[in-house]
C-alpha positions in Angstrom: 102.5 97.3 106.0 102.3 100.1 108.6 98.6 99.3 109.3 99.6 95.7 110.2 102.4 97.0 112.4 100.1 99.5 114.0 97.6 96.8 114.8 100.3 94.6 116.2 101.7 97.4 118.4 98.2 98.3 119.7 97.4 94.7 120.5 100.8 94.3 122.2 100.3 97.5 124.2 96.9 96.3 125.4 98.3 92.9 126.3 101.2 94.5 128.2 98.8 96.9 130.1 96.5 94.1 131.1 99.4 91.9 132.2 101.4 94.5 134.1 98.3 95.9 135.8 96.8 92.6 136.8 98.7 89.2 136.7 102.1 90.9 136.6 101.5 92.6 140.0 101.0 89.2 141.6 104.0 87.7 139.9 106.1 90.7 140.8 105.2 90.4 144.5 106.7 86.8 144.5 110.1 88.0 143.3 113.1 89.0 145.3 113.0 92.7 146.2 115.8 93.7 143.8 114.3 91.7 141.0 111.0 93.3 141.8 112.4 96.7 141.1 113.9 95.5 137.8 110.6 94.0 136.9 109.0 97.4 137.3 111.7 99.0 135.3 111.2 96.5 132.5 107.5 97.2 132.4 108.3 100.9 131.8 110.8 99.9 129.1 108.0 97.9 127.3 105.7 100.8 127.5 108.4 103.2 126.2 109.2 100.9 123.3 105.6 100.6 122.3 104.8 104.3 122.6 107.8 105.2 120.4 106.7 102.6 117.9 103.1 103.8 117.9 104.2 107.5 117.5 106.4 106.6 114.6 103.6 104.6 112.9 101.2 107.5 113.4 103.7 109.7 111.7 103.9 107.3 108.7 100.1 107.3 108.5 100.1 111.1 108.4 102.6 111.0 105.5 100.5 108.4 103.7 97.3 110.5 104.1 99.0 113.7 102.9 98.8 115.4 106.3 102.6 115.5 106.6 105.3 115.7 103.9 107.6 112.7 103.7 110.6 115.1 104.3 109.0 116.2 107.6 109.0 112.6 108.7 112.8 112.6 108.5 113.0 115.2 111.2 115.0 113.7 114.1 112.1 114.4 116.5 109.8 112.2 114.3 112.2 109.3 114.0 111.9 106.1 116.0 115.0 106.5 118.2 116.7 103.9 120.3 114.9 101.4 122.4 115.8 100.8 126.1 117.9 97.6 126.4 117.1 94.7 128.6 119.9 92.7 130.2 119.6 89.1 129.2 120.7 87.8 132.6 117.8 89.8 134.2 115.4 88.5 131.5 116.0 84.9 132.7 115.0 85.9 136.2 111.6 87.3 135.2 108.3 85.4 134.9 107.6 83.8 131.5 104.8 86.1 130.4 106.9 89.2 131.3 109.8 87.8 129.3 107.5 87.2 126.3 106.2 90.8 126.4 109.7 92.2 126.7 111.0 90.1 123.9 107.9 90.9 121.7 108.2 94.6 122.2 112.0 94.5 121.5 111.4 92.5 118.3 108.7 94.9 117.1 111.0 97.8 117.8 113.8 96.1 115.9 111.5 95.6 112.9 110.1 99.1 112.9 113.7 100.5 113.3 114.6 98.8 110.0 111.8 100.7 108.3 112.8 103.9 110.0 116.4 103.5 108.8 115.2 102.8 105.3 112.9 105.8 105.0 114.4 108.5 102.9 117.0 106.2 101.4 117.0 106.0 97.6 115.7 102.9 96.0 118.9 101.2 94.8 117.5 97.9 93.7 114.7 97.9 91.2 111.8 95.6 92.3 110.5 93.5 89.4 107.1 93.5 90.9 107.0 97.2 91.5 108.2 97.8 87.9 105.4 95.6 86.6 102.8 97.4 88.7 104.0 100.7 87.3 103.8 99.5 83.8 100.3 98.2 84.3 99.2 101.4 85.9 100.7 103.4 83.1 98.8 101.3 80.5 95.4 102.3 82.0 
């Protein structure tokens, strides 16, 4: 699961970089000066969200590969943390592609935050599929 999220985060980061460095600059120049400043702030928020997500996912990879103990991943410095919030009213004033990138980064952060919250929590509901997998693995 984390590999898929990592690929999604990297693709979104690349798309955001390309947009904000190229097309976004032209679209930003067409905006009202105050909205232009907000546009620049939103591009930084997208970058911040994505870098936090990528850092968290790399931590999970380190745990999965045995480079880091699972308990170390629970250190507050290795947790995902909060994402910068975007004002919905401002979002409506931005170009469509910028809105899409902002919404995609916020959605990805929300999904990864669910995983971050769940890590370290005891499994309270037994998964029938996981139980079957364990029984099969135990038989061989």
